[in-house]
N, C-alpha and C positions, 0 to 999 in steps of 0.2 A: 762843308762837305769833308768827311774824313777820307783818308787815302783808300781804305778798303772799299768804301762805297764808290769811289771814282773808278778804281780798278774793275769792280763788278759791272758798272755802267759801260766802260770801254769794251769789256768782253762780250757784251750783248751784240756788238756790231751795229747798233742803231745810230741813226744820224744824230750828231751833236749840233744843236742849234746855236748859231752865233749869238753871244751875249747871254747864254743860259748859265746856270750855276755850274754845270759841268764844264762849259767852256772857260769860265772864269777860273775854275780849279786848274785847268790846263795851263793857264797863264801863271798862276801862283806857283805851280810845280816847275814851270820853265825858269822862273827867277832863281829858285834853289839850284836848278841844274846849271844855270849860267854861272853861278857863284862857285860851284864845286868844279865844273870843267875849267874855269879860269885858274883855279888853284892847281888842278892837275896839269895844265898846260903852261903855267907861268915860269916854272923852274924845275930843276932836277929833283926827283924823288927816288928813293930806293924802291925795289920791287915790293917790299912789305909796306911802305908808306903809300904806294900806288894802290895796292890792294885794299888798304884801309879807306882811302878816298873813294874807290869804286864800291866798296861795301856800303858806304854812306849814300852815295849817289843812287845805287840801286836797291836801297833798303834790304841789304843783306843777300843780294842776288848773285854773288860769286863766291868761289871757294879759295882755299889757301894756295892752290896751284894755278891760279889765273894769272895770265901774262898780258901786259899792255905796253906798247910803244907810243907814247904821246906824240902829237896832240890827238886828242879824242873829243868829239862833240856829240852832245845829245840835247834834245829840248824837253825832256822829262826825266828820264833815268829810272823812274820808280817801276816801269813796266818792262824791265830787261831782266831775263833769267838766264844765267850762264852755267853750263855744266862743268864737270871737272876737267882741268887741263886745257881750257879754251885759251887761245891766243888771238889778240886783236892787234894788227900792225898800225903804223902811224897814219894819221889823217882821216880816220873813219868818222862817218856821220850817221848816227842812229836817230831816227824819228820814232820813238818807241811808245807813244801814247796808246796805240793799238795793240801793243805787245810784241816783244821780240824774245824768242826762246832759242838759245844755241846749245846743242847737245855736246856731250863729253868729247874732248879731243878735237874739236873743230878749230880750223885756222881761218881767220879773216884777213885777207890781203889788204895792203894799204890803199887808202882813199875809197874804200867801199862805202856806198850809201845804202842804208836799209830804211825804207819808208813804210809806214803802217797807217797813213791817213790819206784819203782822197777827199777832194772837194765835190760838192753837189754839182751836177752838170747843168742845172737850171740857173741861168744868169741871176735871177733875183734871189736865189738861195746859195750863191756861190761861196759865201763866207761859212756856210755850214760844213762840218766835217764828218766823214764816214770812216770809223776805225775798222781795221782788218789786220789780224796778226800775221807775223812772219815767223815760220818755224824752220829752224835749221837743224838737221838730224846730227847724229854722231859721226865723228871722223870725217866731216865735210871739209873740203878745201875750196875757199872762195878766192879767186885770183885777184890781182891789183885792179883797181878802178872799175869794179863791178857795181851795178845798181840792181837792188832787189825790191820789186814792187809790192804794194800791199796785198795781203792774202796768199802769198806764195809759200808753199812748203817745199823744202829741199830735203830729199831722202838721205838716209844714212850712207855714208861712203861716197857720195856724189862729189864731182869736181865742176866748178864753174870757172871757165877760162877767162883770163884777164880781159877786161873791157866789155864783158857781156852785160846785157840788160835782161834780167830775168822777169818775164811777165806772167809766167804760169808755172805750175808745179813741176819739179824735177824728180824723176824716179830715183830710187836707190841705186848706187853703183853705176851712175851714168855720167858721162862727161858732156857738158853743154857749153856752147859758146855762141857769139854773135849778137846781133841787134835786130830783131829780138832773139833771145837765146834759143838755139835748136840743139837736138841731140847730135853729137859728133860720134860717139861710140859708147859701148858698154865696158865696164871694167870687170875683168876676170880676176878674181882674187887668187892668190897663191894657194890657198886651201883648195879651191875648186880645180885648179889646174893640175894638181898632183893626184 
């Protein structure tokens, strides 16, 4: 199975049956991700070297102004798309088979987990996987130790407070926090206030 076909299948959101060709491709891509993340995390790299490694990991999914503080973990890598000026802090874990898109200027706090797969609820089908993308808008700030669950969209300019577990969509320019995350307040921009 080619990468493009795999990504198309994952984008459908249809259940992936354990042992299927798609499931086997997930395992193949995981091996490459393990190799590349081991290289990223094993020693010091200049920012340019890190960007080159992330470009390889994400199949060209980041720009020249991308920033990362390792360690960084992902079990696929090929379904991550990063906008301009994205920064990912240390210890983040991305489960990206279902697709992760992070918009321009967004900041991802340390030890953030972004998940894009669920397992089937039926015990006899528990090994099957259900992909669901996570979309993070532009200029979003995700605090430390957050968990973003499959299928969540976080709107432009939103803030997710440290330690939050985001189980549903977050409106633009909203601060959310808690477990599960709830609206704390709206952000009034400088432009709107004057």
